[in-house]
Structure formats: C-alpha cells, structure tokens
ZAZA-998271 format. One line per field, with one value per residue (C-alpha): residue in three letters; x, y negated, z. Coordinates in nm, 3 decimals, m for minus. Last residue first. Layout:
REM ZAZA-998271
residuo ALA / ...
east X / ...
north Y / ...
up Z / ...
REM end
This chain:
REM ZAZA-998271
residuo GLN / MET / LYS / LYS / ARG / LEU / LYS / ARG / GLY / ASN / GLU / PRO / LEU / PRO / VAL / LYS / GLY / ALA / ILE / TYR / ARG / ILE / LEU / PRO / VAL / MET / LEU / LEU / MET / LEU / VAL / LEU / PRO / ALA / ALA / PHE / VAL / ALA / ARG / ILE / ARG / ASN / GLY / PHE / ILE / MET / ILE / ILE / GLY / GLY / GLY / LEU / LEU / SER / GLY / ILE / SER / TRP / GLY / LEU / GLY / LYS / PHE / LEU / GLY / ALA / MET / GLY / PHE / PHE / ARG / GLY / HIS / ASP / THR / GLU / PRO / THR / ALA / GLY / ALA / LEU / TRP / SER / LEU / LEU / LEU / PRO / GLU / ILE / GLY / CYS / ALA / ALA / ALA / ILE / MET / GLY / CYS / ARG / ALA / LEU / LEU / LEU / MET / GLY / VAL / SER / GLY / ALA / PHE / ILE / GLN / PRO / LEU / ARG / MET / LEU / GLY / ALA / LEU / ALA / THR / ILE / ILE / LEU / LEU / VAL / ASN / LEU / VAL / LYS / THR / ARG / ASP / ALA / ILE / TRP / GLY / LEU / VAL / SER / GLY / MET / VAL / ILE / ALA / VAL / ALA / SER / CYS / CYS / GLY / PHE / VAL / TYR / GLY / SER / TRP / ARG / LEU / ALA / LEU / THR / HIS / ASP / ARG / VAL / ILE / GLU / ASP / VAL / LEU / LEU / PRO / VAL / PHE / PRO / GLY / ASP / MET / ASP / ARG / ALA / ILE / SER / MET / CYS / ILE / PHE / LEU / ILE / LEU / LEU / TYR / TRP / VAL / PRO / GLY / PHE / ASP / PHE / ARG / LYS / LYS / GLY / ARG / ARG / SER / GLY / ALA / ARG / GLN / VAL / PRO / ILE / PHE / LYS / GLU / HIS / VAL / PRO / LEU / THR / LEU / LEU / GLY / ALA / THR / LEU / LEU / LEU / ILE / GLY / CYS / LEU / ALA / PHE / THR / MET / ARG / PHE / GLY / ILE / LEU / ASN / VAL / ILE / ASP / GLY / GLY / CYS / PHE / GLN / GLY / VAL / MET / MET / GLY / SER / PHE / LEU / ALA / SER / THR / LEU / ALA / GLY / LEU / ALA / PHE / THR / ARG / LYS / ASN / GLU / PRO / THR / THR / ASN / LEU / VAL / LEU / THR / GLN / ALA / ALA / THR / VAL / THR / GLY / THR / LEU / MET / GLY / LEU / LEU / LEU / ARG / HIS / GLY / ILE / LEU / LEU / ASP / PRO / SER / THR / ILE / PHE / GLY / ILE / CYS / PRO / MET / LEU / ILE / ALA / GLY / GLY / ILE / ASN / ALA / ARG / ILE / LEU / MET / LEU / LYS / ARG / GLY / PHE / ARG / ASP / ALA / MET / ALA / GLY / TRP / PHE / PRO / ALA / ALA / LEU / ALA / TYR / ALA / PHE / ASN / GLY / ALA / SER / ALA / PHE / LEU / ALA / VAL / TYR / PHE / ASN / LEU / ARG / GLU / GLU / PRO / VAL / HIS / ILE / GLU / LYS / PHE / TYR / PHE / PRO / MET / PHE / THR / TYR / ALA / SER / SER / PHE / ALA / ALA / LEU / SER / LEU / PHE / GLN / SER / GLY / TRP / VAL / LEU / ILE / LEU / ASP / LEU / LYS / TRP / ARG / GLU / ARG / MET
east 5.557 / 5.782 / 5.908 / 5.552 / 5.460 / 5.754 / 5.650 / 5.295 / 5.418 / 5.612 / 5.988 / 6.180 / 6.329 / 6.697 / 6.909 / 7.141 / 6.939 / 6.619 / 6.795 / 6.794 / 6.426 / 6.335 / 6.533 / 6.366 / 6.023 / 6.132 / 6.163 / 5.786 / 5.721 / 5.952 / 5.782 / 5.430 / 5.550 / 5.674 / 5.348 / 5.114 / 5.289 / 5.207 / 4.836 / 4.865 / 4.969 / 5.121 / 5.334 / 5.503 / 5.814 / 5.595 / 5.407 / 5.730 / 5.885 / 5.587 / 5.597 / 5.975 / 5.943 / 5.675 / 5.871 / 6.195 / 6.020 / 5.833 / 6.154 / 6.353 / 6.086 / 6.096 / 6.476 / 6.475 / 6.190 / 6.392 / 6.677 / 6.442 / 6.327 / 6.690 / 6.747 / 6.418 / 6.468 / 6.809 / 6.730 / 6.547 / 6.848 / 6.799 / 6.714 / 6.376 / 6.263 / 6.370 / 6.170 / 5.868 / 5.907 / 5.929 / 5.615 / 5.426 / 5.540 / 5.426 / 5.078 / 4.908 / 5.038 / 4.814 / 4.473 / 4.600 / 4.648 / 4.310 / 4.143 / 4.316 / 4.196 / 3.838 / 3.836 / 3.991 / 3.730 / 3.450 / 3.593 / 3.571 / 3.806 / 4.088 / 4.373 / 4.668 / 4.470 / 4.425 / 4.805 / 4.874 / 4.721 / 5.028 / 5.263 / 5.069 / 5.014 / 5.390 / 5.455 / 5.163 / 5.302 / 5.664 / 5.576 / 5.339 / 5.600 / 5.870 / 5.654 / 5.608 / 5.275 / 5.073 / 5.162 / 5.193 / 4.825 / 4.719 / 4.925 / 4.770 / 4.423 / 4.497 / 4.612 / 4.354 / 4.050 / 4.140 / 4.315 / 3.988 / 3.829 / 4.134 / 4.087 / 3.720 / 3.818 / 4.079 / 3.830 / 3.546 / 3.762 / 3.867 / 3.498 / 3.408 / 3.684 / 3.638 / 3.266 / 3.344 / 3.624 / 3.421 / 3.588 / 3.490 / 3.790 / 4.053 / 3.949 / 3.982 / 4.332 / 4.409 / 4.282 / 4.510 / 4.817 / 4.944 / 4.930 / 5.130 / 5.474 / 5.340 / 5.394 / 5.691 / 5.901 / 5.820 / 5.890 / 6.224 / 6.329 / 6.225 / 6.388 / 6.721 / 6.684 / 6.649 / 6.981 / 7.143 / 7.043 / 7.329 / 7.582 / 7.430 / 7.755 / 7.617 / 7.605 / 7.861 / 8.175 / 8.011 / 7.826 / 8.146 / 8.321 / 8.032 / 7.962 / 7.605 / 7.317 / 6.975 / 6.691 / 6.474 / 6.109 / 5.831 / 5.562 / 5.205 / 4.981 / 4.760 / 4.899 / 4.843 / 4.486 / 4.613 / 4.822 / 4.535 / 4.306 / 4.557 / 4.576 / 4.197 / 4.184 / 4.448 / 4.248 / 3.945 / 4.153 / 4.260 / 3.894 / 3.804 / 4.050 / 3.958 / 3.588 / 3.297 / 3.065 / 3.269 / 3.575 / 3.373 / 3.234 / 3.582 / 3.723 / 3.453 / 3.560 / 3.927 / 3.947 / 3.740 / 3.939 / 4.273 / 4.185 / 4.088 / 4.413 / 4.635 / 4.434 / 4.449 / 4.826 / 4.820 / 4.647 / 4.920 / 5.185 / 5.008 / 4.973 / 5.340 / 5.433 / 5.240 / 5.520 / 5.753 / 5.513 / 5.382 / 5.469 / 5.801 / 5.695 / 5.380 / 5.593 / 5.816 / 5.514 / 5.353 / 5.665 / 5.708 / 5.347 / 5.340 / 5.606 / 5.551 / 5.804 / 6.026 / 5.738 / 5.551 / 5.852 / 5.897 / 5.523 / 5.535 / 5.812 / 5.614 / 5.306 / 5.519 / 5.608 / 5.243 / 5.149 / 4.805 / 4.886 / 4.616 / 4.453 / 4.788 / 4.821 / 4.561 / 4.813 / 5.102 / 4.992 / 4.810 / 5.094 / 5.347 / 5.108 / 5.080 / 5.453 / 5.540 / 5.286 / 5.436 / 5.788 / 5.692 / 5.552 / 5.876 / 6.090 / 6.360 / 6.687 / 6.574 / 6.300 / 6.549 / 6.761 / 6.453 / 6.368 / 6.714 / 6.697 / 6.353 / 6.441 / 6.601 / 6.336 / 6.050 / 6.193 / 6.215 / 5.863 / 5.721 / 5.904 / 5.819 / 5.443 / 5.453 / 5.698 / 5.479 / 5.164 / 5.362 / 5.493 / 5.159 / 4.990 / 5.240 / 5.065 / 4.728 / 4.839 / 4.821 / 4.515 / 4.498 / 4.198 / 4.380 / 4.657 / 4.380 / 4.246 / 4.582 / 4.595 / 4.289 / 4.446 / 4.667 / 4.414 / 4.159 / 4.441 / 4.640 / 4.348 / 4.211 / 4.568 / 4.612 / 4.268 / 4.320 / 4.677 / 4.559 / 4.287 / 4.533 / 4.778 / 4.504 / 4.390 / 4.750 / 4.800 / 4.485 / 4.610 / 4.959 / 4.811 / 4.726 / 5.020 / 4.941
north m13.465 / m13.743 / m13.832 / m13.862 / m14.087 / m14.315 / m14.345 / m14.445 / m14.691 / m14.901 / m14.869 / m15.138 / m15.425 / m15.408 / m15.698 / m15.854 / m15.796 / m15.884 / m16.209 / m16.318 / m16.234 / m16.421 / m16.728 / m16.717 / m16.745 / m16.981 / m17.270 / m17.248 / m17.272 / m17.573 / m17.767 / m17.721 / m17.784 / m18.132 / m18.238 / m18.208 / m18.482 / m18.746 / m18.709 / m18.890 / m19.222 / m19.410 / m19.630 / m19.359 / m19.352 / m19.330 / m19.027 / m18.858 / m18.915 / m18.763 / m18.456 / m18.429 / m18.437 / m18.167 / m17.953 / m17.983 / m17.864 / m17.584 / m17.473 / m17.489 / m17.277 / m17.024 / m17.011 / m16.956 / m16.704 / m16.509 / m16.518 / m16.378 / m16.118 / m16.013 / m15.990 / m15.815 / m15.575 / m15.468 / m15.112 / m15.036 / m15.133 / m15.400 / m15.404 / m15.234 / m15.470 / m15.773 / m15.659 / m15.587 / m15.935 / m16.087 / m15.896 / m16.007 / m16.370 / m16.395 / m16.245 / m16.548 / m16.768 / m16.620 / m16.652 / m16.965 / m17.148 / m17.044 / m17.153 / m17.492 / m17.544 / m17.454 / m17.671 / m17.972 / m17.955 / m17.930 / m18.214 / m18.441 / m18.630 / m18.373 / m18.490 / m18.367 / m18.064 / m17.958 / m17.922 / m17.734 / m17.418 / m17.387 / m17.328 / m17.052 / m16.895 / m16.874 / m16.717 / m16.473 / m16.348 / m16.309 / m16.123 / m15.882 / m15.799 / m15.746 / m15.511 / m15.274 / m15.095 / m14.899 / m15.047 / m15.390 / m15.363 / m15.266 / m15.549 / m15.789 / m15.670 / m15.687 / m16.049 / m16.130 / m16.058 / m16.258 / m16.513 / m16.610 / m16.669 / m16.874 / m17.101 / m17.140 / m17.239 / m17.493 / m17.670 / m17.640 / m17.774 / m18.071 / m18.124 / m18.165 / m18.408 / m18.593 / m18.635 / m18.804 / m19.014 / m19.137 / m19.228 / m18.896 / m18.869 / m19.051 / m18.861 / m18.534 / m18.642 / m18.723 / m18.381 / m18.218 / m18.398 / m18.137 / m17.868 / m18.049 / m17.909 / m17.567 / m17.332 / m17.500 / m17.559 / m17.218 / m17.032 / m17.208 / m17.125 / m16.762 / m16.724 / m16.844 / m16.584 / m16.319 / m16.418 / m16.408 / m16.041 / m15.984 / m15.965 / m16.030 / m16.068 / m16.348 / m16.159 / m15.905 / m16.038 / m16.139 / m15.808 / m15.616 / m15.788 / m15.747 / m15.383 / m15.338 / m15.156 / m15.184 / m15.099 / m14.805 / m14.900 / m14.667 / m14.934 / m14.840 / m15.148 / m15.153 / m15.494 / m15.684 / m15.783 / m15.960 / m16.198 / m16.278 / m16.346 / m16.601 / m16.762 / m16.792 / m16.953 / m17.208 / m17.295 / m17.366 / m17.615 / m17.788 / m17.815 / m17.955 / m18.241 / m18.306 / m18.367 / m18.138 / m18.158 / m18.347 / m18.143 / m17.822 / m17.923 / m17.990 / m17.670 / m17.438 / m17.393 / m17.454 / m17.222 / m16.952 / m16.972 / m16.984 / m16.663 / m16.512 / m16.639 / m16.480 / m16.159 / m16.130 / m16.162 / m15.868 / m15.661 / m15.751 / m15.656 / m15.323 / m15.250 / m15.320 / m15.115 / m14.799 / m14.587 / m14.678 / m14.561 / m14.849 / m14.922 / m15.102 / m15.293 / m15.405 / m15.533 / m15.736 / m15.893 / m15.975 / m16.147 / m16.343 / m16.463 / m16.542 / m16.812 / m16.963 / m17.098 / m17.317 / m17.460 / m17.553 / m17.743 / m17.936 / m18.005 / m18.153 / m18.390 / m18.499 / m18.553 / m18.759 / m18.989 / m19.020 / m19.132 / m19.032 / m18.688 / m18.530 / m18.329 / m18.184 / m18.012 / m17.751 / m17.595 / m17.547 / m17.256 / m17.057 / m17.118 / m16.962 / m16.673 / m16.607 / m16.618 / m16.404 / m16.134 / m16.118 / m16.101 / m15.821 / m15.620 / m15.651 / m15.494 / m15.597 / m15.594 / m15.599 / m15.847 / m16.061 / m16.087 / m16.203 / m16.450 / m16.604 / m16.606 / m16.777 / m17.056 / m17.299 / m17.239 / m17.277 / m17.612 / m17.727 / m17.606 / m17.789 / m18.110 / m18.102 / m18.088 / m18.372 / m18.574 / m18.551 / m18.657 / m18.927 / m19.083 / m19.056 / m19.246 / m19.530 / m19.777 / m19.681 / m19.772 / m19.483 / m19.544 / m19.227 / m19.107 / m19.188 / m18.948 / m18.701 / m18.743 / m18.652 / m18.363 / m18.200 / m17.886 / m17.849 / m17.770 / m17.542 / m17.393 / m17.297 / m17.132 / m16.944 / m16.842 / m16.685 / m16.519 / m16.351 / m16.265 / m16.070 / m15.897 / m15.785 / m15.673 / m15.454 / m15.325 / m15.246 / m15.053 / m14.853 / m14.768 / m14.685 / m14.416 / m14.209 / m13.970 / m13.942
up m2.292 / m2.163 / m2.509 / m2.640 / m2.346 / m2.420 / m2.785 / m2.689 / m2.426 / m2.672 / m2.692 / m2.511 / m2.714 / m2.805 / m2.670 / m2.930 / m3.248 / m3.061 / m2.971 / m3.336 / m3.388 / m3.071 / m3.185 / m3.529 / m3.359 / m3.080 / m3.326 / m3.386 / m3.013 / m2.982 / m3.262 / m3.124 / m2.769 / m2.881 / m3.048 / m2.747 / m2.547 / m2.811 / m2.736 / m2.402 / m2.557 / m2.262 / m2.492 / m2.698 / m2.478 / m2.167 / m2.297 / m2.407 / m2.065 / m1.881 / m2.104 / m2.073 / m1.696 / m1.699 / m1.945 / m1.748 / m1.434 / m1.607 / m1.781 / m1.459 / m1.293 / m1.577 / m1.557 / m1.182 / m1.207 / m1.463 / m1.212 / m0.949 / m1.200 / m1.236 / m0.862 / m0.789 / m1.079 / m0.947 / m0.840 / m1.164 / m1.378 / m1.649 / m2.022 / m1.997 / m1.722 / m1.928 / m2.234 / m2.013 / m1.868 / m2.217 / m2.321 / m2.010 / m2.071 / m2.434 / m2.406 / m2.251 / m2.534 / m2.805 / m2.643 / m2.466 / m2.797 / m2.932 / m2.608 / m2.629 / m2.984 / m2.897 / m2.582 / m2.755 / m3.029 / m2.773 / m2.562 / m2.864 / m3.093 / m3.089 / m3.313 / m3.105 / m2.991 / m3.355 / m3.389 / m3.063 / m3.217 / m3.440 / m3.148 / m2.974 / m3.317 / m3.382 / m3.042 / m3.089 / m3.419 / m3.309 / m2.988 / m3.162 / m3.426 / m3.164 / m2.954 / m3.247 / m3.210 / m2.955 / m2.615 / m2.778 / m2.874 / m2.520 / m2.369 / m2.622 / m2.522 / m2.147 / m2.156 / m2.427 / m2.213 / m1.906 / m2.131 / m2.298 / m1.957 / m1.857 / m2.157 / m2.067 / m1.714 / m1.821 / m2.048 / m1.795 / m1.515 / m1.725 / m1.805 / m1.437 / m1.344 / m1.674 / m1.603 / m1.272 / m1.424 / m1.723 / m2.052 / m2.220 / m2.455 / m2.249 / m1.935 / m2.128 / m2.230 / m1.864 / m1.755 / m2.019 / m1.885 / m1.639 / m1.913 / m2.185 / m2.106 / m2.003 / m2.295 / m2.461 / m2.150 / m2.004 / m2.327 / m2.373 / m2.016 / m2.050 / m2.392 / m2.253 / m1.978 / m2.248 / m2.403 / m2.059 / m2.044 / m2.295 / m2.010 / m1.669 / m1.477 / m1.260 / m0.930 / m1.047 / m0.878 / m0.552 / m0.523 / m0.590 / m0.300 / m0.054 / m0.127 / m0.234 / m0.069 / m0.232 / 0.005 / m0.110 / m0.153 / m0.250 / m0.226 / m0.135 / m0.143 / 0.172 / 0.291 / m0.035 / 0.051 / 0.363 / 0.155 / m0.080 / 0.219 / 0.353 / 0.009 / m0.010 / 0.337 / 0.235 / m0.079 / 0.141 / 0.340 / 0.016 / m0.088 / 0.254 / 0.204 / m0.161 / m0.108 / m0.022 / m0.326 / m0.589 / m0.495 / m0.516 / m0.856 / m0.990 / m0.841 / m0.972 / m1.332 / m1.258 / m0.960 / m1.126 / m1.449 / m1.269 / m1.090 / m1.426 / m1.574 / m1.315 / m1.303 / m1.685 / m1.658 / m1.415 / m1.682 / m1.930 / m1.676 / m1.617 / m1.990 / m2.056 / m1.750 / m1.829 / m1.980 / m1.693 / m1.423 / m1.204 / m0.837 / m0.881 / m1.191 / m1.008 / m0.718 / m0.951 / m1.120 / m0.785 / m0.649 / m0.973 / m0.955 / m0.582 / m0.602 / m0.255 / m0.004 / m0.224 / m0.425 / m0.108 / 0.024 / m0.301 / m0.320 / 0.032 / m0.077 / m0.384 / m0.167 / 0.072 / m0.219 / m0.321 / 0.033 / 0.162 / 0.302 / 0.522 / 0.241 / 0.140 / 0.479 / 0.382 / 0.135 / 0.380 / 0.599 / 0.331 / 0.085 / 0.322 / 0.384 / 0.010 / m0.058 / 0.246 / 0.149 / m0.201 / m0.060 / 0.179 / m0.111 / m0.307 / m0.033 / 0.215 / 0.017 / m0.346 / m0.255 / m0.061 / m0.377 / m0.570 / m0.291 / m0.327 / m0.708 / m0.694 / m0.445 / m0.691 / m0.957 / m0.708 / m0.598 / m0.960 / m1.034 / m0.735 / m0.817 / m1.189 / m1.137 / m0.883 / m1.093 / m1.405 / m1.219 / m1.036 / m1.357 / m1.536 / m1.250 / m1.217 / m1.451 / m1.304 / m0.951 / m0.699 / m0.483 / m0.270 / m0.473 / m0.799 / m0.694 / m0.614 / m0.970 / m1.122 / m0.869 / m1.025 / m1.167 / m0.861 / m0.589 / m0.754 / m0.963 / m0.653 / m0.477 / m0.778 / m0.858 / m0.517 / m0.515 / m0.854 / m0.758 / m0.455 / m0.655 / m0.922 / m0.651 / m0.504 / m0.844 / m0.944 / m0.618 / m0.689 / m1.039 / m0.912 / m0.687 / m0.997 / m0.956 / m0.584
REM end
C-alpha cells in the first residue's frame, strides 16, 4: 500500500489531462466564437476580456466554499463534482447566440467547476510529504499536456465539425474525467470544528496571507495576456482560418514544453533550494514577455511564448508546496480554497486589465504583453521578502534523509 499514491497520482493525472483538454478546446477559441455569433469588431476585445474575467471571478467566489466542503466531505468528491458539473454545462454553450448570455453561462460554469484546485488538494492528501513537490509538478504536466491536446486539435476540430459539436465533445471528455477519479483511494477523515471557534479562525491565517498575495500577483502576471494571444496571431497572419489553426499550434507547443518542464522543475526543486528555483523562473517568465511584444512572425511568437511557459509552469507548484508546508494537513482544503479565491481574483483582474490596456492604447494588442513583464520582475524581490516571513519547506531530499 506504500506505493498506492503512485496509482492515485496516475488516475488524477489522467482526469486532469481530459479536463484541461476539454476546457482548452472550448475556451482557447472563444474570440472566434464571438465572431461566429456576430459580435461587432469594436466590441470584440471587450467581450473576450469579460468572458475570461467572468469565469475566473465566479470561480474565485466559489473556491473557499468548495474548499470547506472538501475538508468536510472529501477531496475526491469535489473533483468528481467539478468534472460532472462541467460535463452538464459545457454542451449548452453551443446553443447560446447572445454574448451577454454567454457571459452569464460562464459565471455559472466558473462557480461549479474548478477542477485544478480540487485535483491539487486531492494529490496532496494521497501523496507522502517528501514526494509532494514532485507530485504537484507532475500534475502541472497533466494540466499543460491536456491543454496541448485541446489547443493543438481544437482548431482543426472546430473547422471540421463546428463549434456546437466541439462543445458537446468537451462535455463527454469532462464526464470521462469525473468517472476516472472514482477508483482513487482517499484516506479521508472529516474535519470537525466547533461553531464558535470556526467563526473566529476562518480568516485567522497569520503569515499565510503573505503567500495569498503571491498567488494573486502570480495569477495576474501569468495569465493577463493569455486570452489575447489568438488576436495577436490574427494580427500577424491576417487570415481568420489560419489564425484559428496557428493559435492552436502556438498554445499546443507551449503546453508540450510545459509537460516536460513541470516535472523537471519539480525534480530540480526536490534536490536544491526551492527559493533559488522560484526566484530564477519568476524572473525568466517576465523577461520572456519582451520578444513577444515585438514578434513579427508566428515562429518568433511561438519561441518566446514557449520560453515563458517553460519558466512560468513551475511557479504555481512551488507556491502550492510552500502553502502546504505552512498549513495544517486537516485544513488543506480550506487554505487551498482561499488560494483558489486569490488565483481566481488574479485571473479576473488580469483579464480585465488586459482588455483595458488594449483599449487605452487604441486596440493595440501588443501593449497587453508589457504589463506582465513588469509585474513578474517586481515579484522577485517580493518573493525574497516573504521568504523571510514564511519559511519555505525543505526539499524532498532533506525530508527523506530525516525520515531514514
């Protein structure tokens, strides 16, 4: 039974692969779906930003609630719930022809899903402490590999069978992802708290608040420009059909890089100082935005974007490992739910800021890639400062030596 965690990790890995393949197939190409339902060109950037922001905002509001439910009813149940909820709602997108109704639907979908946080919390619960950094890194590779498949194939699938059938296919993938989680073995003990103490300590997070600040900054900086990459590709190639395909290739290649680097960075952090790895990859994730601003070809954009993702994909697993080491085992659902709240707020704020920056600069798409560059570089001294307030966990090698 000591090696059971490996099988559980494989099952959750497969579930997340399918989930992200479904979501990325649908959401990567939403700018083109808004064109499909005849949104005016002058309103397109507004709706793209609002769509991305709405889902993230709804997810942020619901994350603490689902985190508390995970502590009370089990992390596996929350992952199944998120996938089944997405399976029911995703096919409905293909029947919506009003951009305002699409925003409303995205709000509902954001509140009911959130598979990533649920999977991360479940993996923490089923993995030995000295293997957590590796497991979270491996799970990150599942996220990006699912995104890669969805983004590589999504454009061609849309061109082949249309948006409506693509959304239906995404629902089937999410249903399969939920069923794949059923055999995961979770040793779950419900958390019992007295009502009065629970009310007093709900927000008594102490120095963990510093880490939550990092989560919101990371989310803003990492994902601010993501919804607008297809529009930059469209600006470069000047052909909507080609842009749909090349956007998928750009996102897909980035995900392929992340498949490898998620596990590699987890392996490196498991054997060296976590702080050094975190500082280096944060700085690189910022600096690789610079060539994207001046990209004159899809090839240049692809290389720069891949370099950025190679570094950025390691940031969240290391922050989650940091958070797990700084919080009690029994409260991981609650704390990860709060991390989900701050990540969701960051995604929402980032999307709105991205749309606002583009409009301020006269619909110049490239302007949105400059702000994340600055914010990522500012995060480097912030991480070093917070490391003095909240000690980072020891790497896996040191933990294994202590256990021997």
